[in-house]
C-alpha positions, -999 to +999 in steps of 0.1 A: -068+377+423-049+382+390-065+384+356-054+359+329-054+383+299-021+384+280-012+408+252+017+412+228+035+445+237+047+460+204+057+494+219+090+478+230+100+473+194+132+493+185+119+497+150+089+517+162+110+542+182+112+565+152+075+570+155+070+573+193+090+591+219+100+580+254+070+597+270+047+576+248+066+544+257+063+550+294+026+559+292+020+529+270+037+506+294+018+518+324-016+519+307-013+485+291-004+469+324-032+486+342-060+483+316-050+455+292-035+429+314-003+409+314+022+419+287+044+395+267+076+409+252+096+389+227+131+383+242+150+402+215+129+434+221+144+435+256+179+438+243+175+461+214+152+487+229+166+522+236+134+530+255+139+501+279+176+510+284+166+546+292+143+533+320+169+509+333+196+535+338+173+563+350+159+572+384+124+576+368+096+561+389+086+540+359+117+519+367+102+507+400+069+500+382+088+479+356+106+460+383+074+452+401+057+442+369+085+417+361+086+404+396+049+396+397+045+384+361+026+414+348+054+417+322+068+384+309+095+377+283+089+352+255+120+331+254+129+313+222+135+280+240+125+262+273+162+252+277+173+289+278+146+301+302+166+327+321+177+361+309+215+354+308+213+321+289+186+336+266+208+366+257+237+342+249+214+322+226+203+354+208+239+363+202+246+329+190+219+333+164+236+365+152+205+386+156+214+421+144+208+454+163+215+444+199+219+474+222+256+481+232+244+479+269+225+446+264+244+430+292+234+458+316+198+454+306+201+417+312+215+423+347+186+446+355+161+420+344+178+392+363+179+414+395+142+422+391+132+385+393+159+373+417+144+351+444+111+348+425+097+322+401+105+332+366+074+340+346+079+335+309+064+322+277+081+304+248+082+311+211+059+291+189+075+260+172+065+272+137+090+296+121+079+332+125+096+342+093+073+320+072+041+335+087+057+370+083+062+364+045+027+352+041+014+383+059+035+406+038+024+391+006-012+391+015-012+427+027+012+444+003+007+426-029-031+430-029-052+461-028-076+468+000-111+457-007-128+481+016-134+518+006-105+540+016-099+577+019-082+597-008-053+603+015-048+565+020-052+558-017-026+584-026-001+570-002-008+534-012-004+542-049+028+561-044+045+533-025+033+506-050+066+501-068+084+501-035+061+475-020+064+451-050+101+455-057+112+450-021+091+419-015+103+404-048+140+410-040+143+405-002+164+375+008+146+344+021+159+325+051+165+288+055+128+282+061+117+300+030+104+330+050+115+366+056+133+380+086+125+416+093+162+425+094+166+413+058+136+433+048+152+464+064+184+457+045+165+453+012+147+486+019+180+504+024+193+490-009+161+501-027+161+536-012+199+544-012+212+521-039+238+506-015+241+475+006+241+480+044+232+460+074+204+481+091+201+479+128+177+509+132+152+519+105+161+556+109+193+548+089+172+541+058+159+577+053+186+598+071+204+608+039+172+617+020+163+653+014+130+651-004+103+653+023+077+634+002+101+606-003+109+605+034+072+604+042+066+575+018+096+555+031+086+561+068+050+550+060+060+518+044+084+510+072+058+517+098+033+494+080+057+465+076+065+469+114+027+466+120+026+435+099+055+421+118+039+427+152+005+414+139+021+382+127+042+376+158+014+384+181-010+360+163+016+332+163+021+337+200-017+334+204-019+369+216-039+400+206-015+427+193-022+464+199-007+487+174+006+521+186+015+555+173-012+554+147-025+582+126-058+581+106-041+566+075-025+539+097-059+530+110-072+525+075-041+503+068-049+482+100-083+473+087-066+459+055-041+441+077-067+423+097-088+417+065-121+429+080-153+422+060-160+448+033-197+446+043-211+475+062-218+466+098-242+487+119-240+490+156-241+514+185-212+526+205-215+533+242-192+560+256-184+574+290-157+597+304-138+592+337-111+610+356-078+592+361-045+603+376-019+612+351+010+589+344+033+610+365+008+611+394+002+573+394+039+567+394+043+587+427+024+558+443+044+527+453+040+502+425+029+475+451-001+496+460-010+499+423-009+461+419-030+457+450-058+476+432-051+459+398-050+424+412-076+430+439-114+427+438-121+459+418-094+452+392-106+416+390-142+427+384-130+450+356-109+424+338-137+399+340-160+425+325-135+430+297-134+393+290-172+390+291-176+418+266-149+403+244-168+370+243-202+386+236-204+423+228-239+436+237-256+465+253-256+448+286-219+437+285-208+471+272-225+489+300-213+465+327-177+471+313-182+508+316-195+505+352-166+483+362-142+506+345-156+535+365-152+516+397-116+508+388-106+543+378-124+556+410-103+534+431-071+545+413-081+581+421-086+573+457-053+555+459-034+584+444-051+608+469-042+585+498-008+573+488+006+596+461+025+628+462+008+661+454+011+672+418-005+702+402-029+694+374-028+657+381-062+650+365-064+633+331-095+621+313-101+586+299-129+582+274-140+547+267-159+537+235-174+502+238-193+487+209-223+467+216-222+447+184-199+433+158-182+466+147-146+476+144-144+512+155-121+542+153-141+563+176-112+573+197-095+586+166-126+604+153-130+620+187-098+640+183-088+634+147-072+669+143-047+662+171-035+627+161+001+622+152+018+641+180+003+676+176-008+672+212+021+652+228+001+637+256-027+622+235-028+585+239-049+556+227-054+520+239-076+493+225-093+464+242-095+436+217-121+410+213-130+386+184-160+407+175-148+442+180-123+466+193-130+491+221-110+522+223-097+541+253-084+577+247-065+598+273-057+635+275-048+660+301-076+678+320-063+711+305-076+699+271-110+688+285-129+720+280-118+726+244-129+690+236-162+695+254-156+673+284-169+679+319-139+686+341-149+671+374-135+644+397-157+613+402-147+598+435-180+580+440-199+556+417-231+573+406-262+551+407-270+560+371-244+570+346-252+591+315-240+574+284-237+588+249-248+564+220-229+569+188-246+555+157-221+540+133-215+520+102-182+504+092-161+517+120-126+503+124-099+505+151-062+504+155-060+470+171-074+436+166-072+399+175 
């Protein structure tokens, strides 16, 4: 029984690689498939991603997981036309449109993708008919030419003010396409001209700041690039009818995200229900044959979990929040059992997942508040995931068991579902999260 939740997978975006390493990408791929649902990847992301190429040419277990995900439709391409609904013809179409930044090994990536689905029905989605560039321009203008209406931290205000001239000048000068919209490649080229005073076709955003020496200037340039990437993913996800999840966020990025999704400036009270579970680490889970992982994900326990997610997204409440936590516990428990039965022994395989589920209409950043001092890569294995509903965003946070005691988390393995689970209630007003729908 497969769930029908689909999400826009922005971690495969080449222009975000400067902000997240390969370990983050692999963990994000695994966690999104297991806990979000089916992932939609825009076709061009498949052929420009260094991270994807790294997996394709490696012997890493994530390669087998990616193959199984493609084979079963847990990962689907979004092709730009129904007529070119296979990987080889789709790549030729992209080349014909002169999309910049294709990976030198794009044909090898395409061959891997073709082999993964050979003999199976091709699962795919198609791009929307409306031009993405027009929606992107409208998003850019709304977000970057207006100041946030909600209260922001001094750190956010300082960054927002410093990049003010950059925001306005680049949006005024960037080339418009034939639809009157903006392509992100043209925005990257305009950014390079503004920063370096020279014209250049930019295939990777890292080229924009590589010759800068002033660290404050580099920081501002990287922040603006990161934010127009978030705006790009938000616009594209919305036009695909999908909920985007924004990754590699620090606390200032979270404040930007609330401006991006234009949340209400009014204070919203609500309670947050939290619980902590043990889960096998990414490396441990990937020692299990991917087919067994999908047996759990698409079986009764996984189906119950995804149905609970959907029920909570439709109507956040104390009851639906606690049902979701109960189903999440059963799901992680079965994944633990699966690893013990089918996985290979690894030392320190235990990770913790802490879920924060709002019971009312609140946008929360509880996962960030929980470990705000370690966001931004100070602890390399820290990871966040958000479950997105129209009325709120629930946050999942992961970390290795070795960090559990410093963070005050009980280090024990839960292999059975307790009759009663202790839950912590976090009172909150105006909480916001990294992802939205």
